[in-house]
C-alpha positions as CSV (number, residue, x, y, z in Angstrom):
1,M,70.6,-37.5,31.5
2,S,71.7,-37.3,35.1
3,A,75.2,-38.3,36.2
4,T,73.8,-41.5,37.7
5,D,72.1,-42.8,34.6
6,P,73.9,-45.7,33.0
7,V,74.2,-44.1,29.6
8,G,75.8,-40.9,31.0
9,P,76.0,-37.5,29.4
10,L,74.7,-37.4,25.8
11,A,77.2,-35.9,23.3
12,V,75.4,-37.2,20.2
13,I,71.6,-36.8,19.5
14,E,69.6,-37.9,16.6
15,L,66.5,-35.9,15.5
16,R,64.5,-38.4,13.4
17,Q,61.5,-37.4,11.3
18,Y,59.5,-40.2,9.7
19,T,56.9,-39.9,7.0
20,L,54.3,-42.6,7.6
21,R,51.8,-44.3,5.5
22,P,48.4,-42.6,5.8
23,G,46.6,-43.3,9.0
24,R,49.2,-45.4,10.6
25,R,50.9,-43.1,13.1
26,D,49.0,-44.2,16.2
27,E,49.9,-47.8,15.3
28,L,53.6,-47.0,15.2
29,I,53.4,-45.0,18.4
30,E,51.7,-47.8,20.3
31,L,54.2,-50.3,19.1
32,F,57.2,-47.9,19.7
33,D,56.2,-47.0,23.3
34,R,55.5,-50.6,24.2
35,E,58.4,-52.4,22.5
36,F,61.2,-49.9,21.6
37,V,61.9,-47.7,24.6
38,E,63.5,-49.8,27.4
39,T,64.9,-52.2,24.9
40,Q,66.9,-49.5,23.1
41,E,68.1,-48.1,26.4
42,E,69.3,-51.6,27.4
43,A,71.4,-51.6,24.3
44,G,73.2,-48.4,25.4
45,M,71.3,-45.4,24.1
46,A,68.7,-43.0,25.6
47,V,65.2,-42.6,24.1
48,L,64.5,-38.9,24.8
49,G,61.3,-38.0,23.1
50,Q,58.5,-39.3,20.9
51,F,56.1,-36.9,19.2
52,R,53.1,-36.4,16.9
53,D,53.8,-33.6,14.4
54,L,50.9,-31.2,14.9
55,D,51.2,-30.0,11.3
56,D,51.3,-33.4,9.6
57,P,49.1,-36.3,10.7
58,D,51.4,-38.8,9.0
59,R,54.7,-37.7,10.5
60,F,56.3,-39.2,13.6
61,V,59.3,-37.4,15.2
62,W,61.6,-38.7,17.8
63,L,64.9,-38.1,19.6
64,R,67.5,-40.5,20.9
65,G,71.0,-39.8,22.4
66,F,74.4,-41.5,22.8
67,P,77.5,-40.7,24.9
68,D,79.7,-40.7,21.8
69,M,79.9,-41.9,18.2
70,E,81.7,-45.2,19.0
71,R,79.1,-46.1,21.6
72,R,76.4,-45.1,19.2
73,R,77.8,-47.6,16.7
74,R,77.8,-50.4,19.4
75,A,74.4,-49.6,20.7
76,L,72.7,-49.5,17.3
77,A,74.4,-52.7,16.2
78,A,73.2,-54.4,19.4
79,F,69.6,-53.2,19.0
80,Y,69.1,-53.6,15.2
81,G,70.9,-57.0,15.3
82,G,68.9,-58.2,18.3
83,P,65.8,-60.2,18.9
84,V,63.4,-57.3,19.6
85,W,64.0,-55.6,16.3
86,A,63.9,-59.0,14.5
87,E,60.4,-59.6,16.0
88,H,58.8,-56.2,15.8
89,G,60.9,-54.3,13.2
90,P,58.9,-55.5,10.2
91,Q,55.7,-54.2,11.7
92,A,57.3,-50.8,12.4
93,N,58.8,-50.6,8.9
94,A,55.4,-51.4,7.4
95,T,54.0,-48.1,8.8
96,M,56.8,-46.0,7.2
97,A,57.0,-44.4,3.8
98,D,60.4,-42.7,4.6
99,S,62.7,-42.9,7.6
100,D,65.8,-41.2,6.2
101,D,65.2,-37.6,7.4
102,V,67.7,-37.8,10.2
103,L,69.9,-35.0,11.7
104,L,72.9,-36.0,13.7
105,L,73.5,-33.3,16.3
106,R,75.5,-32.4,19.4
107,P,75.0,-29.8,22.1
108,L,75.7,-26.3,20.8
109,S,77.6,-25.4,24.0
110,E,78.4,-27.0,27.3
111,G,75.2,-27.7,29.2
112,S,72.9,-27.1,26.3
113,G,71.9,-30.7,25.8
114,F,68.8,-32.3,27.1
115,A,68.6,-32.7,30.9
116,V,66.1,-35.6,31.4
117,S,66.3,-39.0,33.2
118,P,64.6,-42.3,32.3
119,T,63.7,-42.7,36.0
120,G,60.9,-40.2,35.3
121,R,59.4,-42.0,32.3
122,P,55.7,-42.6,32.4
123,P,54.6,-46.3,32.1
124,V,53.2,-47.9,29.0
125,G,49.6,-46.7,28.4
126,A,50.1,-43.3,30.1
127,P,48.0,-40.5,28.6
128,A,49.8,-38.0,26.5
129,P,50.6,-34.7,28.4
130,E,48.9,-31.5,27.3
131,R,52.1,-29.9,26.2
132,C,53.5,-28.5,23.0
133,V,57.2,-28.9,22.2
134,T,58.8,-26.8,19.4
135,A,62.0,-27.4,17.5
136,T,63.2,-24.5,15.4
137,V,65.9,-25.6,12.9
138,W,68.1,-23.1,11.2
139,D,70.0,-24.1,8.0
140,F,73.4,-22.4,7.5
141,H,76.0,-22.7,4.7
142,P,78.4,-25.5,5.3
143,G,81.6,-24.4,7.1
144,R,80.0,-21.1,8.4
145,H,79.6,-20.7,12.1
146,D,78.5,-17.1,12.6
147,G,74.8,-18.0,12.6
148,A,75.2,-20.7,15.3
149,A,77.3,-18.2,17.4
150,L,74.5,-15.6,17.1
151,I,72.0,-18.1,18.3
152,R,74.2,-19.3,21.1
153,D,75.4,-15.9,22.4
154,G,72.5,-13.6,21.3
155,L,69.2,-15.5,20.9
156,L,69.4,-18.1,23.7
157,P,69.9,-15.6,26.5
158,V,66.8,-13.7,25.4
159,L,64.5,-16.7,25.6
160,P,64.3,-16.9,29.5
161,R,63.7,-13.2,29.7
162,T,60.7,-13.4,27.5
163,G,59.3,-16.8,28.5
164,P,60.6,-20.3,29.3
165,G,64.2,-21.1,28.7
166,P,65.1,-23.6,26.0
167,L,65.0,-27.3,26.7
168,A,68.1,-27.8,24.5
169,A,70.2,-26.1,21.8
170,L,72.0,-28.4,19.4
171,T,74.1,-28.1,16.2
172,T,75.4,-30.5,13.5
173,E,77.6,-33.3,14.5
174,T,80.2,-33.5,11.7
175,A,81.7,-36.9,12.6
176,R,81.3,-39.7,10.0
177,N,78.2,-41.8,10.5
178,T,79.5,-44.8,12.3
179,F,76.4,-46.9,11.5
180,P,75.7,-46.5,7.8
181,R,72.9,-49.0,7.8
182,L,70.9,-46.1,9.1
183,P,71.5,-43.0,6.9
184,V,71.7,-39.5,8.2
185,R,71.6,-36.2,6.3
186,T,75.1,-35.2,5.2
187,G,76.5,-31.9,4.0
188,V,74.3,-29.9,6.3
189,N,75.0,-27.2,8.9
190,V,72.1,-26.7,11.2
191,T,71.3,-25.4,14.7
192,A,68.2,-26.5,16.5
193,V,66.5,-25.0,19.6
194,F,63.9,-27.0,21.5
195,S,61.3,-25.4,23.8
196,S,58.3,-26.6,25.8
197,Y,55.0,-24.8,26.4
198,P,51.6,-25.5,28.1
199,D,49.9,-25.2,24.7
200,E,50.3,-24.0,21.2
201,D,49.1,-20.5,22.0
202,A,51.8,-20.1,24.7
203,G,54.4,-21.0,22.1
204,R,53.1,-18.5,19.6
205,E,53.0,-15.8,22.3
206,H,56.6,-16.5,23.3
207,L,57.8,-16.4,19.7
208,D,56.1,-13.0,19.2
209,A,57.8,-11.7,22.4
210,V,61.2,-12.9,21.3
211,R,60.8,-11.3,17.9
212,A,59.7,-8.0,19.4
213,H,62.7,-7.9,21.9
214,P,64.8,-4.9,20.8
215,S,68.2,-6.8,20.6
216,V,66.6,-9.6,18.6
217,R,64.6,-7.4,16.3
218,D,67.4,-4.9,15.6
219,G,70.5,-7.0,15.6
220,I,70.4,-10.7,16.3
221,L,67.6,-11.7,13.9
222,P,68.9,-9.7,10.9
223,G,72.4,-11.2,11.6
224,I,71.0,-14.7,11.6
225,E,69.1,-14.1,8.5
226,R,72.2,-13.0,6.7
227,E,73.9,-16.3,7.5
228,Q,70.9,-18.5,6.6
229,A,71.1,-20.9,3.6
230,A,67.3,-21.4,3.9
231,A,64.5,-20.1,6.0
232,P,64.2,-21.8,9.4
233,R,61.6,-24.4,10.0
234,T,59.7,-24.8,13.3
235,L,58.3,-28.2,14.2
236,R,55.3,-28.1,16.5
237,L,55.2,-31.4,18.4
238,A,52.8,-33.2,20.8
239,P,54.7,-35.6,23.1
240,T,53.4,-39.1,23.4
241,G,52.5,-40.6,26.8
242,R,56.0,-42.0,27.4
243,S,58.1,-39.1,26.0
244,L,60.7,-37.8,28.5
245,V,60.9,-34.5,26.6
246,S,57.5,-32.8,27.1
């Protein structure tokens, strides 16, 4: 967010992945983009991105941010205890099979958060942009920080040399969940890098170029792999018409 936005810089970001009941994703997206964007922001949070998962027709992915954990608690209490959620929440919940896959994140380093402003948000009914956003999520062993450091100091500088620079780089926020009514994944240590491309082919071409870069191929990637607790997962995401991240 820009310095003039009411919410201010975002130190806490939620990456939320919802598994929906078959065939109901468009229903949720239409409801979300109409009823849950400005109303969440009025409660004190920032709705950053809403996406269709290109690899799962029944998965909805979205991002929202907060200035800090205490203001996250207050904003969520205001929204989920307010009239908009009381009126439209049951319809949203009816589309969902699972909504508990949530990562609580923070910027990996100073300046690595999302730089978007709600003043540029398209109106309700705007067509979806022809863009592909990727989110690559690495899992590391709890308490280990070498993998995140290799991404921060080694991998991220290579990205703009081989294609577009990252939209954001985030890592696990370890603070206690201040709004337990909404669960988040605990005991995890992840780093997530978000990028944007004109289409899926451009994303694949950039990934191939990064992997082929000598410093990545010969040192950075093997180092990251030694630190991994599990293989990384890349989400391929199509922004909705009102997504700020695109």
